[in-house]
N, C-alpha and C positions, 0 to 999 in steps of 0.2 A: 338781286335777292327776291324781289317780288315775283318775278317769273318762276323762280325755283319754288317759292312757297305755293304758288298756284298749281304747279305740277305735282307737288307733294299732296295737296288736297285732292286733286284728280286721281292720283294713284291710290290713295287710301279709299276714296269713294269707289273706285273700280274694284278693288279687292273686296270691299264690303258687298258690292253687287254680286260678285262671283260667289262669295260665301252664302249669300242669301239664296241665290239660284240653286246652289248645291243642296241646301236644306229643303227648298221647295220640291226639287226632284226626288229627294229622299223620302219626304212625307208622302208624295203621290205614289212612289214605288212601294213603300211599306204597306200603305193602305190597300193598294191594288192586290197585294198578296192575301189580304183578308176579304177580297171580293168587293171592296169599296172603291169605286172609280171616281177620282176628282179630275175634272177637265183641266187642260193645260192653262197656265197663266197664273201670275201672282194674285190677281184679283179673285180668281176662283178659289184659290187656296185660302186666302184671307177669309172669304165669305163662308166656306163650307167646312173647313177642318175643325174649327172650334165647335161648330154645330155637331159634327160627327162624334167628337170626343165627349160631348155632353149627352149624347143619346145612350140610354141604358140598355137597349135591346138590339144592338147591331152586331153582337157576337164578339166584341172586343173584351178581353180579360182586363182585370184591374192592373196587372203588370204592364200589359200592352198600352193601356191608356196612359199610365204614368210615364212610360218611355216616350211615347209619341207627344205627350204634352210638353215634355222637356225639349224635344226637337222643335215643336211648334213655338214655344216660348222664345227659344234662341232666334227663330226666324222673325218673330215680332220685334225683338230687340234690334236686330239688324235693319228691319224695316224702319224703325224709329230713327236709327242712325242715318239711314239713307235720306230720309226726309230732312234731317238737320243739315247734312252735307249739301243737298240740293238747294236749300234755303240760303246757306252760306255762299254758294257759288252765284246765286241770283244777286245777293247783296254786293258781292265783289264786282260783278258785271255792271251794276248800277254806279259803283264808286270809281271805276277805272275808265277814264274818258275814251281811250281807244276801243275798249270792249263795248262801250255804249254804241259807238259808231258801227262796229262790226255786227252787232246784233240787229241792225236795221236791214241787213241783207236777208232776202227770203231764204228760208231753210236754215238760218243761223240763229240759234237761241243762246241763252247764257252759257250752257255747257260748251258748245262749239266755239263761241266767241272767246271765252276765257282760256280754253285749251289752245286755240290757235295763237292767241297773243302770247301765252306762256312759251309756246314752241318757237314762234317766229320773231317775237319782240318788235323792234322797229323795222324789221324787214331788210336791214342793211347787210346781213350775212348771205343774202341771196341776190344774184344778179338781176333776176326778173321773176315774174309770176310763174313762168313755165318751169323754172328750176325748182320752185317750191312744189309744184304739181308732180314733177319727176321724183323729187325726194320723197313725197308721200305715196308714190306708186300709182298716181292717177293718170299717167301718160301711157297709152298702149305701146307694147313692144311692136316692132316692125320686122318684117321679113321681105327682102327684095329679091326678085328673080327676073332678070332681064329688064323689061320696062314695067313690070308689075310690082306694086308694093302692097303687101297684105298686112292689115292691122291684126295683131294677136291679142291675147288677154293682157290685162294690166299687170304691171310689176307689183310684187308683194315686198315692198321695202319701206324705209322711213318709219314713221310713227303709226302703227296699226290702229291704235286707239283713236287718234285724231282722224285718220282716214275713215274709220268706221262712222264717226260722228258726222263727217261731211257727206258720206254716202247716205246715211239715214235721213239727213236733212234734205238732200237733193231728191231722194225718193218721195218724200212727202210733197215737195213742190211739183214733181212730175205728175203724181197722181191727181193733184188739184188743177193741173193745167188743162184737162179735158174740157172742151167747149168754150174756153176763154179766148179772147181776141187780142190781148196785149202782146207786145213784141216777143217777150220771153216765152210765153205760152205757145205762140205760133211757132217759134223756133223749136221748142220741145216736141210739138205735134209733128212737125216735118221730119225731125230726126227719128221719132218713133215709127213713122210711116216707112222711112227708108231702111231702118235697121230694126231695133226692138227696144223694149222699155229699159232693159238693163244697160244697154249702150247709152241711151238717153240719160239715165241716172248718173253714170260715170262721167259722161261729157259735161253734165251740169255741175257735178262736184268739181271737175277740173276748172270750169269757168268760174265757179264761186271762189275757188282757191286763188285764182289769179286776181280776182276783184279784191279779195281780202288782203292779199299781199300789197296791192297798189294803194289801198287805203292806209295801211300801216307805213309803207315806205314813203308815201307822199303827204301823209297827214291830212288826207281829203275825206269829206263826208261821202256817204253812199249816194250815187245818182242812178236811179232806176232807168232802165231802157224805155224809150218811148214806145 
C-alpha cells in the first residue's frame, strides 16, 4: 500500500509539473505576440511576468492584462502545489529507511529514491540489477553481424518517469566528474573519452540502477567505490 501511495503522489506531482509547464509556455507565447519576450525557464517567468503585467506603458490593454493575470495566477498556484509536493516527498524519504539509504548514492535525491522504492519495492520481483536496468530501458539494444556486435540506442520501455529521473541524476554526476580523481569519476572520464557524454550518462544510470536494486534486495547500505 505504501508503494502505491508514493506512486500516486509522484503521478499527481508530475501532472502538476506538466500543467505548470504548459502555462509557462502559454504566457511566454502570448506575451511574445505583443512583442514582449520572456526568456525560457520558470525562474524567468516568475521574475518577469508579474513585473510586465504591472507596467502601465508596455502596450497591453486592460482586457489583455486581466486574461494574462488569470493565467499567471494559475501558474503561481501550481507553483505553490509543486513546492508542497516536493516537501512531502522529502519528508517521506526521511521517514522510509530504504529511501534514506538509496538517497546516499550520488545522483539520487529524494525524488529518485522514493520513485525507485515505489517501483521496485524490496527488489525480489527482479532476478538481478540487470533485469531492472533492462525493464527501465537502460540497457542498449544490440545487433550482431558475424563476429561484430554493435550497441544501438537504449530501449524505450519500463517506467519513463523513473528512467528520466535516473538519467537526470546521472547527468549531474557526469558533469561534476571532470578533473576529479576518485574511482567513479575516473571511470566516467575514460568512458567519455572512448565514446561520448550521453553514453557515459546512460552507462552511469545503468550502474546506479544496479546498485539501487542490490541495496533493496540485500538490505545493505551504500558503499562508495574507492
